[in-house]
Each structure stands twice: as C-alpha cells, then as structure tokens.
Biopython code that builds the backbone (N, CA, C, O; Angstrom):
import numpy as np
from Bio.PDB.StructureBuilder import StructureBuilder

atoms = [
    (1, "MET", "N", (95.161, 47.088, 125.465)),
    (1, "MET", "CA", (94.495, 48.117, 126.156)),
    (1, "MET", "C", (95.450, 49.270, 126.495)),
    (1, "MET", "O", (96.642, 49.098, 126.751)),
    (2, "ILE", "N", (94.784, 50.541, 126.476)),
    (2, "ILE", "CA", (95.773, 51.579, 126.781)),
    (2, "ILE", "C", (94.920, 52.496, 127.704)),
    (2, "ILE", "O", (93.709, 52.686, 127.586)),
    (3, "ASP", "N", (95.733, 53.024, 128.627)),
    (3, "ASP", "CA", (95.086, 54.195, 129.520)),
    (3, "ASP", "C", (95.123, 55.473, 128.930)),
    (3, "ASP", "O", (96.188, 55.873, 128.462)),
    (4, "VAL", "N", (94.015, 56.233, 128.883)),
    (4, "VAL", "CA", (94.049, 57.608, 128.365)),
    (4, "VAL", "C", (93.758, 58.530, 129.498)),
    (4, "VAL", "O", (92.752, 58.349, 130.185)),
    (5, "LEU", "N", (94.589, 59.514, 129.732)),
    (5, "LEU", "CA", (94.420, 60.472, 130.729)),
    (5, "LEU", "C", (94.022, 61.682, 130.381)),
    (5, "LEU", "O", (94.535, 62.019, 129.313)),
    (6, "TYR", "N", (93.190, 62.622, 130.925)),
    (6, "TYR", "CA", (92.752, 63.903, 130.447)),
    (6, "TYR", "C", (93.020, 64.869, 131.620)),
    (6, "TYR", "O", (92.643, 64.567, 132.752)),
    (7, "PHE", "N", (93.648, 65.996, 131.374)),
    (7, "PHE", "CA", (94.012, 66.992, 132.396)),
    (7, "PHE", "C", (93.433, 68.331, 131.990)),
    (7, "PHE", "O", (93.278, 68.637, 130.808)),
    (8, "ALA", "N", (93.113, 69.131, 133.021)),
    (8, "ALA", "CA", (92.601, 70.555, 132.933)),
    (8, "ALA", "C", (91.496, 70.563, 132.002)),
    (8, "ALA", "O", (90.756, 69.580, 132.017)),
    (9, "TRP", "N", (91.238, 71.584, 131.128)),
    (9, "TRP", "CA", (89.898, 71.859, 130.497)),
    (9, "TRP", "C", (89.687, 70.674, 129.519)),
    (9, "TRP", "O", (88.574, 70.590, 129.000)),
    (10, "VAL", "N", (90.674, 69.701, 129.191)),
    (10, "VAL", "CA", (90.358, 68.568, 128.374)),
    (10, "VAL", "C", (89.521, 67.527, 129.362)),
    (10, "VAL", "O", (88.631, 66.860, 128.833)),
    (11, "ARG", "N", (89.712, 67.410, 130.410)),
    (11, "ARG", "CA", (89.030, 66.736, 131.511)),
    (11, "ARG", "C", (87.582, 67.176, 131.674)),
    (11, "ARG", "O", (86.583, 66.457, 131.664)),
    (12, "GLU", "N", (87.659, 68.466, 131.821)),
    (12, "GLU", "CA", (86.347, 69.201, 132.048)),
    (12, "GLU", "C", (85.276, 69.031, 130.810)),
    (12, "GLU", "O", (84.074, 68.856, 131.008)),
    (13, "ARG", "N", (85.831, 69.101, 129.602)),
    (13, "ARG", "CA", (84.832, 68.870, 128.450)),
    (13, "ARG", "C", (84.532, 67.483, 128.217)),
    (13, "ARG", "O", (83.440, 67.232, 127.708)),
    (14, "ILE", "N", (85.391, 66.444, 128.531)),
    (14, "ILE", "CA", (85.111, 65.070, 128.252)),
    (14, "ILE", "C", (84.345, 64.725, 129.693)),
    (14, "ILE", "O", (83.349, 64.012, 129.568)),
    (15, "GLY", "N", (84.630, 65.071, 130.810)),
    (15, "GLY", "CA", (83.854, 64.648, 131.962)),
    (15, "GLY", "C", (84.465, 63.420, 132.643)),
    (15, "GLY", "O", (83.867, 62.799, 133.521)),
    (16, "LEU", "N", (85.738, 63.086, 132.177)),
    (16, "LEU", "CA", (86.417, 61.913, 132.787)),
    (16, "LEU", "C", (87.871, 62.345, 133.233)),
    (16, "LEU", "O", (88.412, 63.252, 132.601)),
    (17, "PRO", "N", (88.475, 61.799, 134.195)),
    (17, "PRO", "CA", (89.936, 62.018, 134.316)),
    (17, "PRO", "C", (90.840, 61.013, 133.690)),
    (17, "PRO", "O", (92.028, 61.232, 133.452)),
    (18, "LYS", "N", (90.168, 59.818, 133.418)),
    (18, "LYS", "CA", (90.928, 58.931, 132.565)),
    (18, "LYS", "C", (89.818, 57.614, 132.212)),
    (18, "LYS", "O", (88.725, 57.384, 132.731)),
    (19, "GLU", "N", (90.466, 56.949, 131.253)),
    (19, "GLU", "CA", (89.620, 55.746, 130.807)),
    (19, "GLU", "C", (90.657, 54.788, 130.248)),
    (19, "GLU", "O", (91.765, 55.111, 129.820)),
    (20, "ARG", "N", (90.082, 53.416, 130.318)),
    (20, "ARG", "CA", (90.903, 52.415, 129.706)),
    (20, "ARG", "C", (90.370, 51.956, 128.228)),
    (20, "ARG", "O", (89.253, 51.441, 128.179)),
    (21, "LEU", "N", (91.005, 52.095, 127.205)),
    (21, "LEU", "CA", (90.573, 51.822, 125.877)),
    (21, "LEU", "C", (91.198, 50.622, 125.236)),
    (21, "LEU", "O", (92.352, 50.279, 125.495)),
    (22, "ASP", "N", (90.362, 49.943, 124.335)),
    (22, "ASP", "CA", (90.987, 48.831, 123.304)),
    (22, "ASP", "C", (90.773, 49.625, 122.178)),
    (22, "ASP", "O", (89.666, 49.981, 121.774)),
    (23, "THR", "N", (91.924, 49.916, 121.642)),
    (23, "THR", "CA", (91.928, 50.575, 120.325)),
    (23, "THR", "C", (92.721, 50.093, 119.300)),
    (23, "THR", "O", (93.795, 49.573, 119.603)),
    (24, "GLY", "N", (92.319, 50.186, 117.913)),
    (24, "GLY", "CA", (93.043, 49.636, 117.010)),
    (24, "GLY", "C", (93.926, 50.893, 116.296)),
    (24, "GLY", "O", (94.458, 50.724, 115.199)),
    (25, "ALA", "N", (94.016, 52.063, 116.973)),
    (25, "ALA", "CA", (94.784, 53.149, 116.438)),
    (25, "ALA", "C", (96.295, 52.760, 116.592)),
    (25, "ALA", "O", (96.764, 52.192, 117.578)),
    (26, "THR", "N", (97.050, 53.180, 115.383)),
    (26, "THR", "CA", (98.427, 52.948, 115.456)),
    (26, "THR", "C", (99.291, 54.260, 115.812)),
    (26, "THR", "O", (100.476, 54.117, 116.114)),
    (27, "THR", "N", (98.756, 55.423, 115.780)),
    (27, "THR", "CA", (99.345, 56.593, 116.105)),
    (27, "THR", "C", (98.386, 57.488, 117.081)),
    (27, "THR", "O", (97.215, 57.159, 117.269)),
    (28, "VAL", "N", (98.919, 58.551, 117.640)),
    (28, "VAL", "CA", (98.201, 59.291, 118.403)),
    (28, "VAL", "C", (97.099, 59.956, 117.637)),
    (28, "VAL", "O", (95.975, 59.931, 118.137)),
    (29, "ALA", "N", (97.267, 60.498, 116.583)),
    (29, "ALA", "CA", (96.494, 61.142, 115.692)),
    (29, "ALA", "C", (95.348, 60.340, 115.301)),
    (29, "ALA", "O", (94.240, 60.867, 115.208)),
    (30, "ALA", "N", (95.566, 58.843, 115.016)),
    (30, "ALA", "CA", (94.398, 57.998, 114.833)),
    (30, "ALA", "C", (93.684, 57.842, 116.187)),
    (30, "ALA", "O", (92.457, 57.749, 116.154)),
    (31, "LEU", "N", (94.176, 57.811, 117.114)),
    (31, "LEU", "CA", (93.520, 57.535, 118.523)),
    (31, "LEU", "C", (92.601, 58.814, 118.653)),
    (31, "LEU", "O", (91.427, 58.698, 119.003)),
    (32, "VAL", "N", (93.154, 60.000, 118.371)),
    (32, "VAL", "CA", (92.341, 61.308, 118.480)),
    (32, "VAL", "C", (90.997, 61.261, 117.607)),
    (32, "VAL", "O", (89.888, 61.689, 117.927)),
    (33, "GLU", "N", (91.402, 60.609, 116.381)),
    (33, "GLU", "CA", (90.260, 60.682, 115.426)),
    (33, "GLU", "C", (89.102, 59.482, 115.819)),
    (33, "GLU", "O", (87.982, 59.493, 115.310)),
    (34, "GLU", "N", (89.535, 58.473, 116.776)),
    (34, "GLU", "CA", (88.775, 57.480, 117.147)),
    (34, "GLU", "C", (87.770, 58.347, 118.239)),
    (34, "GLU", "O", (86.540, 58.367, 118.183)),
    (35, "LEU", "N", (88.565, 59.006, 119.175)),
    (35, "LEU", "CA", (87.934, 59.563, 120.229)),
    (35, "LEU", "C", (86.875, 60.714, 119.682)),
    (35, "LEU", "O", (85.751, 60.750, 120.183)),
    (36, "ARG", "N", (87.200, 61.522, 118.792)),
    (36, "ARG", "CA", (86.453, 62.486, 118.191)),
    (36, "ARG", "C", (85.065, 61.938, 117.764)),
    (36, "ARG", "O", (84.007, 62.556, 117.882)),
    (37, "ALA", "N", (85.213, 60.714, 117.262)),
    (37, "ALA", "CA", (84.048, 60.128, 116.569)),
    (37, "ALA", "C", (83.053, 59.414, 117.580)),
    (37, "ALA", "O", (81.986, 58.908, 117.232)),
    (38, "ARG", "N", (83.554, 59.441, 118.909)),
    (38, "ARG", "CA", (82.857, 58.776, 119.858)),
    (38, "ARG", "C", (81.485, 59.619, 120.190)),
    (38, "ARG", "O", (80.373, 59.102, 120.078)),
    (39, "GLU", "N", (81.665, 60.800, 120.557)),
    (39, "GLU", "CA", (80.606, 61.753, 121.126)),
    (39, "GLU", "C", (81.102, 63.145, 120.973)),
    (39, "GLU", "O", (82.289, 63.469, 120.957)),
    (40, "ASP", "N", (79.980, 64.014, 120.851)),
    (40, "ASP", "CA", (80.350, 65.443, 120.852)),
    (40, "ASP", "C", (81.219, 66.021, 121.894)),
    (40, "ASP", "O", (81.907, 67.004, 121.617)),
    (41, "ARG", "N", (81.246, 65.487, 123.081)),
    (41, "ARG", "CA", (82.181, 66.119, 124.122)),
    (41, "ARG", "C", (83.591, 65.710, 123.618)),
    (41, "ARG", "O", (84.498, 66.512, 123.838)),
    (42, "TYR", "N", (83.840, 64.722, 123.061)),
    (42, "TYR", "CA", (85.183, 64.153, 122.697)),
    (42, "TYR", "C", (85.560, 65.210, 121.557)),
    (42, "TYR", "O", (86.589, 65.883, 121.628)),
    (43, "ALA", "N", (84.662, 65.303, 120.514)),
    (43, "ALA", "CA", (84.993, 66.330, 119.404)),
    (43, "ALA", "C", (85.307, 67.670, 119.911)),
    (43, "ALA", "O", (86.308, 68.297, 119.564)),
    (44, "ALA", "N", (84.435, 68.089, 120.734)),
    (44, "ALA", "CA", (84.746, 69.327, 121.516)),
    (44, "ALA", "C", (86.144, 69.461, 122.031)),
    (44, "ALA", "O", (86.854, 70.416, 121.715)),
    (45, "ALA", "N", (86.547, 68.473, 122.848)),
    (45, "ALA", "CA", (87.813, 68.610, 123.543)),
    (45, "ALA", "C", (89.095, 68.398, 122.699)),
    (45, "ALA", "O", (90.197, 68.776, 123.095)),
    (46, "PHE", "N", (88.876, 67.725, 121.418)),
    (46, "PHE", "CA", (89.886, 67.534, 120.514)),
    (46, "PHE", "C", (89.638, 68.550, 119.127)),
    (46, "PHE", "O", (90.221, 68.268, 118.080)),
    (47, "GLU", "N", (89.002, 69.388, 119.186)),
    (47, "GLU", "CA", (88.710, 70.185, 118.100)),
    (47, "GLU", "C", (89.924, 70.972, 117.656)),
    (47, "GLU", "O", (90.070, 71.137, 116.445)),
    (48, "ASP", "N", (90.771, 71.454, 118.460)),
    (48, "ASP", "CA", (92.031, 72.357, 118.098)),
    (48, "ASP", "C", (93.287, 71.651, 118.669)),
    (48, "ASP", "O", (93.750, 71.919, 119.778)),
    (49, "LEU", "N", (93.770, 70.781, 117.872)),
    (49, "LEU", "CA", (95.010, 69.959, 118.386)),
    (49, "LEU", "C", (96.253, 70.982, 118.628)),
    (49, "LEU", "O", (97.186, 70.611, 119.340)),
    (50, "ALA", "N", (96.258, 72.242, 118.043)),
    (50, "ALA", "CA", (97.398, 73.080, 118.277)),
    (50, "ALA", "C", (97.301, 73.660, 119.768)),
    (50, "ALA", "O", (98.250, 74.261, 120.272)),
    (51, "SER", "N", (96.079, 73.439, 120.445)),
    (51, "SER", "CA", (96.030, 73.811, 121.742)),
    (51, "SER", "C", (96.179, 72.817, 122.820)),
    (51, "SER", "O", (95.893, 73.049, 123.995)),
    (52, "LEU", "N", (96.689, 71.575, 122.323)),
    (52, "LEU", "CA", (96.895, 70.265, 123.201)),
    (52, "LEU", "C", (98.370, 69.872, 123.011)),
    (52, "LEU", "O", (98.996, 70.168, 121.993)),
    (53, "ARG", "N", (98.907, 69.168, 124.076)),
    (53, "ARG", "CA", (99.943, 68.478, 124.090)),
    (53, "ARG", "C", (99.603, 66.983, 124.551)),
    (53, "ARG", "O", (98.604, 66.715, 125.218)),
    (54, "VAL", "N", (100.499, 66.081, 124.143)),
    (54, "VAL", "CA", (100.340, 64.709, 124.354)),
    (54, "VAL", "C", (101.669, 64.192, 124.897)),
    (54, "VAL", "O", (102.760, 64.579, 124.478)),
    (55, "ALA", "N", (101.503, 63.325, 125.823)),
    (55, "ALA", "CA", (102.624, 62.600, 126.524)),
    (55, "ALA", "C", (102.379, 61.065, 126.299)),
    (55, "ALA", "O", (101.243, 60.670, 126.560)),
    (56, "LEU", "N", (103.200, 60.243, 125.895)),
    (56, "LEU", "CA", (103.215, 58.789, 125.932)),
    (56, "LEU", "C", (104.092, 58.317, 127.051)),
    (56, "LEU", "O", (105.260, 58.681, 127.184)),
    (57, "ASP", "N", (103.443, 57.458, 127.878)),
    (57, "ASP", "CA", (104.190, 56.809, 129.064)),
    (57, "ASP", "C", (104.982, 58.018, 129.763)),
    (57, "ASP", "O", (106.123, 57.813, 130.176)),
    (58, "GLN", "N", (104.426, 59.175, 129.884)),
    (58, "GLN", "CA", (105.016, 60.360, 130.727)),
    (58, "GLN", "C", (106.067, 60.881, 130.080)),
    (58, "GLN", "O", (106.953, 61.395, 130.764)),
    (59, "GLU", "N", (106.191, 60.856, 128.612)),
    (59, "GLU", "CA", (107.182, 61.581, 127.918)),
    (59, "GLU", "C", (106.498, 62.248, 126.758)),
    (59, "GLU", "O", (105.774, 61.697, 125.928)),
    (60, "LEU", "N", (106.873, 63.656, 126.832)),
    (60, "LEU", "CA", (106.298, 64.545, 125.948)),
    (60, "LEU", "C", (106.321, 63.941, 124.460)),
    (60, "LEU", "O", (107.312, 63.266, 124.181)),
    (61, "SER", "N", (105.447, 64.093, 123.587)),
    (61, "SER", "CA", (105.482, 63.428, 122.395)),
    (61, "SER", "C", (104.768, 64.231, 121.223)),
    (61, "SER", "O", (104.484, 65.417, 121.387)),
    (62, "ASP", "N", (104.491, 63.584, 120.071)),
    (62, "ASP", "CA", (103.893, 64.433, 118.907)),
    (62, "ASP", "C", (102.566, 63.512, 118.493)),
    (62, "ASP", "O", (102.440, 62.321, 118.777)),
    (63, "PHE", "N", (101.775, 64.181, 117.889)),
    (63, "PHE", "CA", (100.570, 63.550, 117.457)),
    (63, "PHE", "C", (100.640, 62.391, 116.392)),
    (63, "PHE", "O", (99.819, 61.481, 116.272)),
    (64, "ASP", "N", (101.739, 62.589, 115.668)),
    (64, "ASP", "CA", (102.161, 61.435, 114.777)),
    (64, "ASP", "C", (102.988, 60.210, 115.313)),
    (64, "ASP", "O", (103.428, 59.303, 114.607)),
    (65, "ALA", "N", (103.117, 60.320, 116.566)),
    (65, "ALA", "CA", (103.982, 59.205, 117.117)),
    (65, "ALA", "C", (103.183, 57.954, 117.235)),
    (65, "ALA", "O", (101.972, 57.956, 117.457)),
    (66, "PRO", "N", (103.912, 56.884, 117.076)),
    (66, "PRO", "CA", (103.208, 55.537, 116.929)),
    (66, "PRO", "C", (102.977, 55.051, 118.508)),
    (66, "PRO", "O", (103.715, 55.298, 119.461)),
    (67, "LEU", "N", (101.822, 54.342, 118.505)),
    (67, "LEU", "CA", (101.278, 53.848, 119.881)),
    (67, "LEU", "C", (101.778, 52.418, 120.159)),
    (67, "LEU", "O", (101.450, 51.859, 121.206)),
    (68, "ALA", "N", (102.495, 51.863, 119.328)),
    (68, "ALA", "CA", (103.061, 50.545, 119.789)),
    (68, "ALA", "C", (103.846, 50.342, 120.946)),
    (68, "ALA", "O", (104.904, 50.945, 121.124)),
    (69, "GLY", "N", (103.367, 49.501, 121.760)),
    (69, "GLY", "CA", (104.062, 49.437, 123.121)),
    (69, "GLY", "C", (103.715, 50.561, 124.162)),
    (69, "GLY", "O", (104.242, 50.579, 125.275)),
    (70, "VAL", "N", (102.879, 51.419, 123.782)),
    (70, "VAL", "CA", (102.595, 52.541, 124.774)),
    (70, "VAL", "C", (101.456, 51.963, 125.679)),
    (70, "VAL", "O", (100.514, 51.299, 125.245)),
    (71, "ARG", "N", (101.666, 52.309, 127.044)),
    (71, "ARG", "CA", (100.697, 51.817, 128.054)),
    (71, "ARG", "C", (99.704, 53.061, 128.535)),
    (71, "ARG", "O", (98.639, 52.897, 129.129)),
    (72, "GLU", "N", (100.208, 54.184, 128.200)),
    (72, "GLU", "CA", (99.571, 55.523, 128.796)),
    (72, "GLU", "C", (99.767, 56.518, 127.802)),
    (72, "GLU", "O", (100.842, 56.757, 127.253)),
    (73, "VAL", "N", (98.430, 57.224, 127.544)),
    (73, "VAL", "CA", (98.468, 58.428, 126.730)),
    (73, "VAL", "C", (97.804, 59.479, 127.612)),
    (73, "VAL", "O", (96.742, 59.269, 128.197)),
    (74, "ALA", "N", (98.540, 60.715, 127.682)),
    (74, "ALA", "CA", (97.862, 61.823, 128.374)),
    (74, "ALA", "C", (97.702, 62.971, 127.481)),
    (74, "ALA", "O", (98.590, 63.351, 126.718)),
    (75, "PHE", "N", (96.501, 63.540, 127.599)),
    (75, "PHE", "CA", (96.302, 64.939, 126.819)),
    (75, "PHE", "C", (96.038, 66.058, 127.674)),
    (75, "PHE", "O", (95.178, 65.975, 128.551)),
    (76, "PHE", "N", (96.749, 67.159, 127.476)),
    (76, "PHE", "CA", (96.712, 68.462, 128.332)),
    (76, "PHE", "C", (96.917, 69.534, 127.520)),
    (76, "PHE", "O", (97.323, 69.383, 126.368)),
    (77, "PRO", "N", (96.639, 70.802, 128.082)),
    (77, "PRO", "CA", (96.978, 71.929, 127.472)),
    (77, "PRO", "C", (98.285, 72.438, 127.753)),
    (77, "PRO", "O", (98.873, 72.084, 128.775)),
    (78, "PRO", "N", (98.779, 73.219, 126.955)),
    (78, "PRO", "CA", (100.081, 73.662, 127.134)),
    (78, "PRO", "C", (100.489, 74.250, 128.487)),
    (78, "PRO", "O", (99.718, 75.081, 128.968)),
    (79, "MET", "N", (101.616, 73.926, 129.175)),
    (79, "MET", "CA", (101.923, 74.492, 130.499)),
    (79, "MET", "C", (102.545, 75.829, 130.164)),
    (79, "MET", "O", (103.217, 76.121, 129.175)),
    (80, "THR", "N", (102.141, 76.678, 131.323)),
    (80, "THR", "CA", (102.662, 78.071, 131.194)),
    (80, "THR", "C", (103.553, 78.312, 132.812)),
    (80, "THR", "O", (103.204, 77.872, 133.907)),
    (81, "GLY", "N", (104.532, 78.984, 132.552)),
    (81, "GLY", "CA", (105.264, 79.159, 133.813)),
    (81, "GLY", "C", (105.231, 80.672, 134.202)),
    (81, "GLY", "O", (104.834, 81.528, 133.411)),
    (82, "GLY", "N", (105.606, 80.912, 135.276)),
    (82, "GLY", "CA", (105.658, 82.279, 135.703)),
    (82, "GLY", "C", (106.251, 82.670, 137.103)),
    (82, "GLY", "O", (106.287, 83.850, 137.451)),
]
sb = StructureBuilder()
sb.init_structure("model")
sb.init_model(0)
sb.init_chain("A")
sb.init_seg("    ")
for serial, (resi, resn, name, xyz) in enumerate(atoms, 1):
    if name == "N":
        sb.init_residue(resn, " ", resi, " ")
    sb.init_atom(name, np.array(xyz, "f"), 0.0, 1.0, " ", f" {name:<3s}", serial, name[0])
structure = sb.get_structure()
C-alpha cells in the first residue's frame, strides 16, 4: 500500500487530498499511467507532467524513480517564490 497525496490544482481536479492505493507500479511514471486510466479526472490532472513535480517520502524526485520501499508519493505544481 502506498499513500498518494495531491496538492493545489492537482487536488482540485481529482477531488481528493490523498488516497491509499494498492499498486503494482514499479516507477512513478507507471503509477501515473495507472491513475490516468482510472477516470477522466485523473487523466486531466496528469495530462501535462511538465507542469507537475513529485516527491517520494517527502524528497523531491523524478517520474522515472522507482517506487520500491516508498510509503508516500506527493504530486504538486512547481513552487514559485517571491
């Protein structure tokens, strides 16, 4: 089981702040493909990966990163400062 967290507009499009999933995905990209296939709201949220960032166990990561041993995946838009 893995906890998947959604922030900002990703949360708004999916309609959930987080969920617990049982997944066979071995990478973040494979998890995204599983999510996209679930429903249109997920497909819309993950339509443009260039506009998303991912963190694994609260560490910024890449979409090709492995999920082995990961407990939490968070998806969020890039942060801007000012």
